N, C-alpha and C positions, 0 to 999 in steps of 0.2 A: 271721697264722697263726704258731703256735709250733712250731719244729722243733729238737729237741735235736741236739747235735753227734754226728755219726756216729763211732763209735770207729774205723772204718776209716781215718779221716783221719790217725790217729796211728800207724798200723802201717807197718812197712817195705814197700818196693815188692814184694819177693818174697812177703811174707805176703799183701799185697793180692791179687796175682795168684792165689795158691793158694786164698784164700777165694772169689774170684770164680769160679774154675774149679769148686770144690766146689759153689758155689751153683748154677751152671748144670747140673751133673750132677744135683743134686736137682731142678732145674726140669724136666729131661728126664723124670724119673720122675713128677713132679707132673702133667705134661701128659697122662700116660697113666692116672693113677688119682687118686683123692681123696687129699689130704694130711691126715694125722691130727694133725699138729702145725703150727700157724700160725707158730711161732717158727722160720722158715727162717733159715739162717745169714746174719747181717747184718741181718735184720729185727727182731731182739730189741732192738736199740739205737735203733730209728727211731721217733720220735713221729709219729703219723698226721696227715695234713692233713684239714681238716673242710669239707665242702661241703653246701649245702642246695639243693634243687630243688623246684619246684612240680609236683605230679602232673598228668599228662595234657598236659604241654608238652614241646617238644623240649629236649634237654639234651646237652652235650658234656663229657666228662671226659678230661683230658689227663694223660699220664704225664710230669710235669715237676716239678722242684724249684721252690719259690717264689723268684721273682726280681723285684724291683721294676723292673728295667730290661728285662724280657722284651719282645720286640717282636712275638711271635706266640703264639697259644694252642695251635696244633699245627703240626708240621713235616711237610709231605708228602714231603720228601726223605729222611726217616729210614729208610724201608723199603729203600732201596738201600744204606744204610750200616750200619744196626743192625737187630737183630731184637727185637721187642717181645713180651713175654709178659704176659698178664693172668690174674689169679685172683680168685675172689669167694667170699665167705661171707656168708650173710644174717644170722647171729647169731654172737655171740662163742662161741669154743671149738667151733664147728662146723668140720668139715674144709673146706679150700679146694677149689674146683672150677675147673678151667681153663676160661676163656672162649674158645670156638671161634667160627669164622666163622658168623655168622647175620644175619638181617635186622634184629633188634632185641635187644640193641645191635649196631651194625655197627662193624667195625674200620676206622678211618680213620687211616692212618699210625700215629702214636703216641697216638691218642685213641680213645675209645669214643663213638659217636653213638647217642643214644636218640631214636627217632621213633615215639611219644612215650615219656616215662619214666613208669613205673607205681609205685604204692606198694611193690610187691614188690621193686623194684630197690634199696631201702635195704639197707645192710650195709657190710661191709669189702671193699675192693678192694686188691689187691696187684699191682704191675706191676714189670717188670724190663726194662732195656735193656742189651744186651751191651756191655761196656766203657764204659758211660756212667752208668747208674743201677743199682747192685747190687740195691736193693730200695726200693720206695716204697709206703707204706701210706696209703690214702685212705678216710676214713669218709664215707659219703654218706647223707644223711637226706632222704627224700622226704616232703613234707607236702602236704596238700590246701590249697586257698585259704582254706578256713574255719579250719583249724588255724593257718595263717600270718597270720590276721586281715587279709586283703586287702580293704580297703574298695573299691578299684578296681584290679584287676590290670592293666588296659589290654589292648592287643591285641598278638598275636604275628605278625600279618600286616599289612603296610602297603602301600598303593598310592599312589605319588607321581607327580604329573603332571610329565612332562619339561618343562624350560624354566622352571618356576615355582619359587618359594621354598617349601621344605618343612622339617619338623623330624621327628626320630626320637626317640621317648621310650622309655626302658628299661622294659619290662613288670615289674611287681612292686615298683617303688620305693615304692608305697603299702602294701605288706605290712610286717608287723612294725613298725607305727607306734609301738609302745611301747618299741622297742629303738633304741639309738644306731647310726647307720650312717655309713660313710665315703662319699667321693665315688665316682662310677661310673667304671669303666675300660671303654672300648669296644674291641671287636675286630670286624674284618670279614674274612670268609673266612680266619680264623685269624690275622690280623695286627692288631696294636694300631693304633688310629686316633689320630693326633696332628695338631695344627694345624701346618701348614708353609707357608712362603712360596710354595711351588709350587702350592698349592691355596688361594687366598684365598677361594674361594666356600664352603669348609667351615670351620665354627667349632664349638667345644665350649663350651657355656654352660649352667650350672644342670643339669648331668648329662644334657643333651640334645645331639643333633647337629643343626646348622642347615646346610641346603644351599640356596644361592641363587646361580645356578640349579642345578637338578637335572639330572644327565646320565644317559645310559644305563648307564654303568659304575657308578653308585651302587647298582644292583640287586645283591642278594646276601643272605647270611646274616650278621646282626649278633649278637654276643654281648656282654652287659654284666655286669660283676662289681661287687659292692660288699661291704664287710665288715660283719658283725654281731658284736657282743660280747654273748653270751648265756651266763649262768652261768659266767663266767670262761673261756669257750671262744671262740676266734676262728673264726667261720664265714665261709666265702665263699659269698655268695648269687649264684647264676648263673641268668640267664634269656636267652632268645634271641628275636629278632624277624626275620622274613623280609620283605625289602623288594623290591617289584616296581615298576619304573618303567614308567609307562604314558603313552599319548598320548590326545588327544581322539578319541572315536569317529568313525569315518568317516561321511560323509553320502552316500556313493555305494554303489550296488549292486555286486555282483561284476562284474569286467571280464574278458571272454574274450580271452586272448592268442592262443589257437588251439583249435579252429577259429573263424573269424570269419564268422558268418552260416552259409551252407550250403556245404559242401566236398564234392566228389565225388572218391573215391579208387578206384584199381583194386585188385581183389582176385582171387586165383586160387582157383577152386573146389577144395575139399578141403584147402586149406592153412590153417595157423593165421594169425590176423590180430589186431592190437592196435589198439583205438580209444583215442586219447589226446586229452585236453583239458587245457589249461593255463589256470588261472583266477587272477586277481590280486584279493586281498581287501585292503581297507583295514584299519587297526587297529580292533579292537573288544575291549574288556576281557572281556566275557562274550558270546561270539558263538555262535549256533546254526548256524554255517556248515555247509552241506551241499552235497555234490557227488555226483551219481549219473548213471549212464547209463540211458536209457529206450529201449525199442524202440517205434517208432510212438507216442511220447509217452505210453506206458502202462508202469506198473510191474507186471510179472507175477511174483508171488512163487514161482510154480512153475518159472519159467525160471532155470536156473543160469548166470548171466552173471558170471563171476569178475571182481571189481573190486578195484583196489588204489589207495591214495592215498599220495603223498609230498609233504612240505612243504619248500619252499626259501625262503631269504632272509627268514626270520622276524625281525621287529623292530618298532620303533615306527612304521615306514612301512607296516606290514602284511606280507603274505607272499604267495608264489606257491604254489599247490597244483596238483600234477599228478595227474590221475585217469585210470587206464587200465582199460579193460575188455578181456578176452581172449576171443577166439573160438577154440575148439579146431580147428574146421574150417569154412571158409566154405561155406554152403549156398545153394540157390536162394532160400530164404526170406530169407536175409541180403541178397541182392541186391535184393529187393523191399521192404526195410525202410528206414525212416528212423531212424537212431540219434541221439537227442537227449541232449546233455549239459546237465543242469539244475544250476544253482548258486544258492545262497540265503544271505543274511545278514540282519541285523536291519533293514536299509534296504529290501531288495527282492530280486528274483531276476532271472536272465538265462538265456538258452538259446542253444545253437548246435547245428547239425545236420551229421552226416556221412552221406553216401550212398555205397554201394558199387556198382561196375560191374565187369562181367567183364573180366578182363585177357587181352587177345589177344597174349600174349607171343610165341608161335611164329610167327604170321602177320606180326606187325610185325618180328620178327627176320629173317624171310626177305626182306621188302621192304627192310629196311635193308642186309642183306648184298648183295642184288642191286644196289641203288643204288650202294653202295661199289665193288662189282666193276665195274659199268659205268663209273663215273667213273675208276677206276684204269685200265681198258682204254683209255678215251678219252685219258687223259694219256699212256699209253705210246705209243698210236698217233700222237698229236700230236708227241711227242718224236721218234719214229722218222721221221715225215715231215719235220720240221724239220731233223733231222740229215742225212738223205739226200735232200733235195728235188731237188738237182741231178741225182743219179743216176736218180731216178724220172722226172724230165722227159726226160732223155736216152734212157732205155729206152723211154719212151712215144713220143718223136719218131722213134726208129729204126725202129719197127715199125707204129705206128698212125696216123702223120700223113703226109699227102701232101707231095711235094716242092714247096716254096714258090718255088723258083727258076725253074720252068717258065714261059716266056712273059713274063718281066719285062723282057727286052731288055738285061739287064746282061751284061757280058763277064767281070767278075771277082767273086769272092766277097768279097774284102777288099783294101783299099788300105792298105799299111803305111807309116806315117810315123815317122821317127826322126831323131835329130840327125846331120847329115852331117859328115864329117871336114873340119876346117878347119886349114890349115897353121899358123895363128896360135895354135892351142890345143895343149895337151899331148896328144899322140897316144895315150899309154897310157891316158888317162882314157876314150877312146872305143872302144877295141878291143873290150871285152866287149859294149858296146852294139851295135856294128856286127855283131859275130858273132851276137848274139841275133837281130837283124833279118834278116840275110842268110843265116844258116845254120840256127840252131836252130828259129826260128819256122816257116820253110818245111818243114823236115824233119818236124815233127810235124803241122802243119795240112795240108800238101799230101800228103806221102807216107803218113801214117797215116789221116787222115780224108778225104782226097780233095778238099780245097778248092783253089781256084785263087787265088793271091795276086797282087797287083800291086805289084811293087817297082820304083820309078821307074828306077833305074840298070840294072835287068835286063830289064824288060818294055816300056819306052818308048824308041823310037829317038830319039837326040839330034838336034837341028837346029831344034827349035821354041823358042818362048818358054817359059821355065821356068814362069811362073805359069799360062799357058794349058795347058801339059801337065799340071800338078798338078790343075787344076779339071776337065779332061777325064777324067783317070784316076779321080778321085773320083766323077764322075757315072756312070762305067761300072762302079762297084763297089757291092755291096750293104752292105758294112760298111767302116768306116775304123778301123784299129787304130793308136792313138797311143801310142808308147813314150815315157813322160814321164821326164825326168831334169833336173838343173840345166842341162846344156848345151842341152837342148831348149827349155825355157821362156825361157832367156836368149839364145838364138841366132836365126838367121834361119828355122829350121824351124818356128817358131811360126806362120808364115804358113799352113802346111799345115793346122794345127788350125783356124785362123780360116776358111780356105776350106771345110773339112769341115763346120763349124758352119753356114755360110751355105748350102751345098748341101743339108744335112739339113733346113733350114727350108723349102727349096723342094721337095724330094723326100722324102716321108715314108717311102719304102722304104729310104733310106740311114740307117743307125744307126751311132753312134760307140761304140767300146770303148776305154777308157783302161787302159793298163798302167803301173802305178807301178813303174818299173824301179829308180829310186834316189830317196831322199828329196830334196825340193826345197822352196823357198820362192817363192811367187808374186811376181813383180816388180810394182811399182806401175804400170808402163807397159803392162800387158796390157790389151787391149780389153775392154770390159764384157761382150760376149757370150762371150768366151773364159773370163772369170772365172766367169760363170754356168754355162757348160758343165762346168768343172772341179768345180763343187759338185754338180750334179744328175746327171751321166752316171755309168753303172756303172764301177767301178774294180776291176781285178784286180791284186793285189800280187804282184810277183815276188820270190822269195827264192832267191838263187843257191845257198844251202847245201842246200835241200831240194826245189826246184821243177824241177831239171834232168831228172829221170827222167820218161818219158812217161806213167806211171800216177799221177802226183801230182795233187793237188786243183787246182793251177793250170791244168792242161790240160783238166780237166773243166769248169772255169768258162769257159775260152776256147771249148770246144766248145759249151757252153750258150749263149753269146752269138753264136755264128756262125749263119748261115742254116740252116733245116731243109732238108736235102738228102739224097736217096738216093745215097749215095756208093759203095755196093757191093751186090751181089746178096745177099739175105737167105738164110740157110741154112734157116730155118723161119719162116714167116709166121704161125703159129698163136699163140694166147694163151700156150701153153706156152713158145714161144720168147721171148715178151715177158718172162716172169718169169725165164727163164734168163738173159736179157740183163741184167735188173735186178739179179739176185744177183751176176752177174759184175762189174757196175759197182760195187756196194756193197762187195764183199769183195776188189776188185782191189788 
């Protein structure tokens, strides 16, 4: 192409800006009305570019100065940076008309896309790009294949099999066989195609593109240019070919992802409802694929069943189609119907069925709420009973259970065993323990609850053999209270525990209650039956900091392990008195 030097190149910068500003002022008026003079400021000195196109084929015309190193045919980023104006005149000396947005030609960045181009598109085109191209004139000539002497134009749509070796030929290279031509320059999606080391599978040979193998990304719009020298004019011949990459047609019928077989769904009468089926289709180049919903396996053209289709994951592996039928309001007829989703391709067809049943939402909700409420109440009741089980038992025993001490022949309610004072030991270590056994324990159990304790030093007259006195006192008691401490398990008083264990084995009415008064470690020398007793017998832990008061948990546990005994006259023997007693024990 021959392009004379633009006189603007030799003007000072301030003059260039002034001329450009004036040019765009004129452009503003040109865009609103026809231009009576094509010699716009700056265009008078510009030699036009010459392009040829074949009628009824796709064509692209770009607003760009000729550049042998251009890497693209149109730039999609220009719209954000520059504003492109296009004007057109079919014949010389006719007024220019502004080209506005339309379907043909379509404005694409800095280019015009003809889909297709007609003979009437021949003429003079003028384009301007703000701060980039003041004015560019392009002469376009559209010819028929006959006028271009095309012996074999070729095809402008190619289908290439993915994974195979393929070639792309430039349509129209066999036109103008009587005129000298240059080599073909290829573009794809606006960018020039060149052989690179990054893509060894693409080669340019004999004006063709060779792909081995062919990939999905090779699909797109290809543009090929070559130069014609006709009557001393350098024409650019441009044609386009659309390439689609395809795969082998599937050998399988449609596959239902949902529903699979027969599916029963709940629907509420009078409410809208959507029937959805998802179908997977394999790849087919020309597929009569069809998906539709039928009622009772029949298509009733009089029934308005609104249906919509959406396609997802479309590619060489096929695609997934989602087909939805919408019911405005579910009726009794819908509940009695079978809705069949029918899918078909070239290989065959498949079906799936959805049935509707009445939704019992309110009834089920009541059942669910009742079940949850019952479970919650049971949990609360269980937690309450576990937390206050001792108080409940004590209240029950106080009013509803008979005295178990009547007629058992026992003299004492409990025998108290503790570590005796030894002159060889530190006396201060045993004072609190002795006081607990001789003062505090009798004060609560005897004075408050009315039990009779057996304390060896207090209730057994001296003069007999110690061991015999201990065994006799234990046999005359219903309980044996053992106050455990380091001094107890390591001293001579451990004999009393051993004797109590033996007596309990002989007399089932005797039961042992262990009080862990101080932490201790079991000596290895303890008899086996004593060790077993320490592991399985009930243990009540004494905490001197919080257990001293008579209304603490410690004393409730002691009362719980003591014999059931009517210790005083009841104020009220009715059931009302039982609950009053229970509440007093719980909140004491």
